C-alpha positions as CSV (number, residue, x, y, z in Angstrom):
1,X,136.8,-143.4,61.6
2,X,138.4,-140.4,60.3
3,X,140.1,-137.2,61.5
4,X,137.8,-135.1,59.7
5,X,134.8,-137.2,60.6
6,X,135.8,-136.6,64.3
7,X,136.4,-132.8,64.0
8,X,132.8,-132.8,62.3
9,X,131.7,-134.6,65.7
10,X,133.1,-132.1,67.7
11,X,131.8,-129.4,66.2
12,X,128.8,-130.5,66.7
13,X,129.1,-131.3,70.2
14,X,130.7,-127.5,70.5
15,X,127.3,-126.0,68.7
16,X,124.9,-128.1,70.9
17,X,126.6,-127.8,74.2
18,X,124.4,-125.2,75.2
19,X,121.5,-127.4,75.6
20,X,123.5,-130.3,76.8
21,X,126.4,-129.1,79.1
22,X,125.3,-129.8,82.7
23,X,123.3,-127.6,85.4
24,X,125.8,-128.1,87.9
25,X,124.2,-125.7,90.6
26,X,120.9,-127.9,90.4
27,X,122.7,-131.1,90.4
28,X,125.3,-130.0,93.4
29,X,122.7,-129.6,95.3
30,X,120.7,-132.8,95.0
31,X,123.8,-134.8,95.4
32,X,124.3,-132.4,98.6
33,X,120.6,-133.0,99.7
34,X,121.3,-136.8,99.2
35,X,124.9,-136.6,101.1
36,X,122.9,-135.0,104.0
37,X,120.1,-137.5,104.6
38,X,122.2,-140.5,104.0
39,X,124.5,-141.1,107.2
40,X,125.1,-144.3,106.7
41,X,125.8,-144.0,103.1
42,X,127.3,-147.1,101.0
43,X,130.9,-146.5,99.7
44,X,131.4,-146.3,96.0
45,X,132.7,-148.8,94.5
46,X,133.8,-149.6,90.8
47,X,130.5,-151.5,89.8
48,X,128.4,-148.8,90.8
49,X,129.2,-146.8,87.1
50,X,127.6,-149.9,85.6
51,X,124.4,-149.3,83.6
52,X,123.4,-146.2,81.2
53,X,124.0,-142.5,82.4
54,X,121.8,-140.0,80.9
55,X,123.3,-136.2,80.1
56,X,122.1,-133.4,82.2
57,X,120.6,-130.4,80.0
58,X,121.4,-126.9,80.8
59,X,119.1,-124.8,78.4
60,X,116.8,-122.7,80.3
61,X,114.0,-124.1,78.3
62,X,114.5,-127.5,79.3
63,X,114.7,-126.8,83.4
64,X,115.4,-129.9,85.3
65,X,115.6,-132.1,82.0
66,X,118.1,-134.8,80.9
67,X,118.9,-136.7,77.4
68,X,117.2,-139.3,76.4
69,X,119.8,-140.8,74.1
70,X,122.3,-137.7,72.8
71,X,126.0,-138.8,74.5
72,X,124.3,-141.1,76.6
73,X,127.3,-143.3,78.4
74,X,126.1,-147.0,78.8
75,X,128.9,-148.8,81.0
76,X,129.3,-152.4,80.8
77,X,130.5,-154.8,83.5
78,X,132.9,-156.5,81.0
79,X,135.0,-152.9,80.5
80,X,133.2,-151.5,77.3
81,X,132.1,-148.2,77.5
82,X,129.1,-147.1,74.7
83,X,128.4,-143.4,73.7
84,X,125.6,-142.6,71.7
85,X,127.6,-139.7,69.8
86,X,124.9,-139.2,67.1
87,X,121.6,-140.1,65.8
88,X,122.1,-143.7,65.0
89,X,125.6,-143.7,65.7
90,X,127.8,-144.6,68.3
91,X,131.7,-145.0,69.7
92,X,132.8,-148.1,71.7
93,X,135.7,-147.3,74.0
94,X,137.1,-149.4,76.5
95,X,137.5,-148.3,80.7
96,X,139.2,-149.1,83.5
97,X,139.2,-148.2,87.4
98,X,142.2,-146.3,88.6
99,X,142.1,-144.9,92.2
100,X,138.6,-143.6,92.2
101,X,138.4,-142.4,88.7
102,X,136.9,-144.3,85.6
103,X,139.3,-144.0,82.5
104,X,137.8,-144.7,79.2
105,X,139.9,-145.1,76.2
106,X,138.7,-144.7,72.2
107,X,141.5,-145.0,69.2
108,X,140.9,-144.9,65.8
109,X,144.3,-145.0,63.2
110,X,146.7,-142.6,64.6
111,X,144.0,-140.9,66.9
112,X,143.3,-141.6,70.4
113,X,140.6,-139.9,72.6
114,X,140.9,-140.1,76.5
115,X,138.0,-139.4,78.8
116,X,138.2,-139.7,82.6
117,X,135.0,-139.9,84.7
118,X,134.2,-139.7,88.6
119,X,131.1,-140.7,90.5
120,X,130.0,-137.9,92.7
121,X,127.3,-140.2,94.6
122,X,125.4,-143.5,93.4
123,X,123.3,-141.3,91.2
124,X,125.5,-138.5,89.5
125,X,128.8,-138.7,87.4
126,X,131.0,-136.3,86.1
127,X,133.5,-135.9,83.0
128,X,136.4,-134.6,84.6
129,X,138.9,-134.9,81.6
130,X,138.7,-135.0,77.8
131,X,142.3,-135.7,75.8
132,X,142.8,-136.1,72.1
133,X,146.1,-137.2,70.8
134,X,146.4,-137.1,66.8
135,X,149.3,-138.3,65.3
136,X,151.4,-138.5,68.6
137,X,150.7,-134.7,69.3
138,X,148.2,-133.5,71.9
139,X,145.2,-131.8,70.5
140,X,143.0,-130.7,73.5
141,X,143.4,-131.6,77.0
142,X,140.5,-129.6,78.9
143,X,138.0,-130.2,81.8
144,X,134.6,-130.4,79.9
145,X,132.3,-130.5,83.4
146,X,129.6,-132.4,82.2
147,X,127.6,-134.0,84.2
148,X,125.4,-137.4,83.9
149,X,122.3,-139.0,85.6
150,X,121.9,-143.0,86.3
151,X,119.1,-144.2,84.4
152,X,116.6,-145.7,86.9
153,X,117.8,-143.5,89.7
154,X,115.4,-141.6,91.9
155,X,117.1,-138.0,90.9
156,X,116.2,-139.3,87.2
157,X,112.5,-139.9,88.4
158,X,112.3,-136.7,89.4
159,X,113.5,-134.9,86.1
160,X,112.1,-134.6,82.6
161,X,113.5,-136.8,79.8
162,X,113.9,-135.0,76.8
163,X,114.1,-136.9,73.3
164,X,116.8,-135.3,71.5
165,X,116.5,-138.0,68.6
166,X,113.1,-138.9,67.3
167,X,114.7,-142.3,66.2
168,X,117.4,-144.4,67.6
169,X,119.2,-147.8,66.5
170,X,117.8,-150.5,67.5
171,X,121.0,-152.0,68.4
172,X,121.8,-149.5,71.2
173,X,118.3,-150.2,72.9
174,X,119.7,-151.8,75.8
175,X,117.9,-151.7,79.0
176,X,119.3,-151.5,82.1
177,X,118.7,-154.5,84.5
178,X,119.0,-151.7,87.4
179,X,116.3,-149.4,85.9
180,X,113.1,-152.0,85.2
181,X,110.0,-150.2,86.2
182,X,106.9,-151.3,88.7
183,X,104.2,-152.8,86.1
184,X,106.2,-153.3,83.0
185,X,106.9,-157.0,81.4
186,X,110.3,-157.7,80.0
187,X,111.1,-160.7,78.2
188,X,114.6,-162.6,78.7
189,X,116.9,-163.9,76.5
190,X,118.7,-166.0,79.1
191,X,117.6,-168.9,81.8
192,X,116.9,-166.8,84.8
193,X,116.9,-168.1,88.5
194,X,113.2,-166.8,90.4
195,X,113.9,-167.2,93.9
196,X,111.1,-168.0,96.4
197,X,112.7,-165.5,98.6
198,X,115.3,-162.1,98.1
199,X,117.2,-163.7,101.5
200,X,118.5,-166.4,99.2
201,X,118.0,-168.8,101.8
202,X,115.4,-171.5,100.3
203,X,117.3,-173.0,97.2
204,X,114.9,-175.8,97.3
205,X,112.3,-173.5,96.0
206,X,114.2,-172.0,93.0
207,X,112.5,-172.4,89.7
208,X,114.0,-171.2,85.9
209,X,112.5,-168.7,83.8
210,X,113.8,-169.9,80.2
211,X,114.5,-167.6,77.6
212,X,111.7,-165.7,75.8
213,X,109.5,-166.2,79.1
214,X,108.2,-162.7,80.3
215,X,108.6,-161.4,83.8
216,X,106.3,-158.9,85.2
217,X,108.1,-156.3,87.5
218,X,105.8,-156.1,90.7
219,X,108.1,-154.7,93.2
220,X,111.6,-153.3,93.5
221,X,113.8,-153.9,96.9
222,X,117.4,-153.0,97.4
223,X,119.2,-155.2,99.5
224,X,122.9,-154.5,100.7
225,X,123.1,-152.4,97.6
226,X,121.9,-154.9,95.0
227,X,118.4,-154.6,93.6
228,X,115.8,-156.9,94.0
229,X,112.9,-157.1,91.9
230,X,109.7,-159.2,93.1
231,X,108.1,-160.6,89.4
232,X,105.3,-162.5,88.5
233,X,105.9,-165.2,85.4
234,X,103.1,-167.5,84.3
235,X,101.4,-168.6,87.2
236,X,104.2,-167.9,89.8
237,X,105.8,-165.2,91.8
238,X,109.2,-164.8,93.1
239,X,112.1,-162.5,93.6
240,X,114.8,-162.1,90.9
241,X,118.3,-161.0,91.7
242,X,119.2,-157.5,89.2
243,X,122.8,-159.2,88.9
244,X,121.3,-162.4,87.2
245,X,119.8,-160.1,84.6
246,X,123.1,-158.1,83.4
247,X,124.8,-159.8,80.0
248,X,120.7,-160.5,79.1
249,X,118.8,-158.8,75.9
250,X,115.9,-157.8,78.0
251,X,112.9,-156.7,75.6
């Protein structure tokens, strides 16, 4: 991607920033409520960033709203970050976890872009630093104060989803295994173990759903910070660990 192309992207981001930069006061209140009502909160880890994060919208015309796709960040377990920054377009970063901060890097020719993120809690993510280095010289270094809400979280469920783009790149239709909805049916791409119980003690009763088989989500149950789904597949019911769904191209 040329430097001119990047400047164009940055200009677009600047133009729409009024509508897409975080509503800090509202989200901070949500975060405070979460902390105050969770005396036994589970510590945040590297894996808690994995999944999709929607941009919060500050535009008064869209109160308590999130962007469906614009600048949506998808963190993968293997250290890849995909950012949907334009209609039908995306950028791929690499990310690492360093002392509580998630550091994402993107390079193109002699240009390098660095972004720092920090989890406020399990539902909210803040971008705390944006840096750009062009031809070895620093160009930008600031705190954008952008916030994102975890797709599939209870906080997202209380907010409106605004479809900023009417079309989407099919390659970016990644379904977050932690955000499957009760009542919905999904098609598996890999062989998947169906457990008789989410406690995982009855290994003799495991059956396997094959690639192409569908599962209907009947119930969601968090167990020790891991999400399990009660599912129906064919004439059987059982439990699927959300971890077993990562890496699959769910439809």
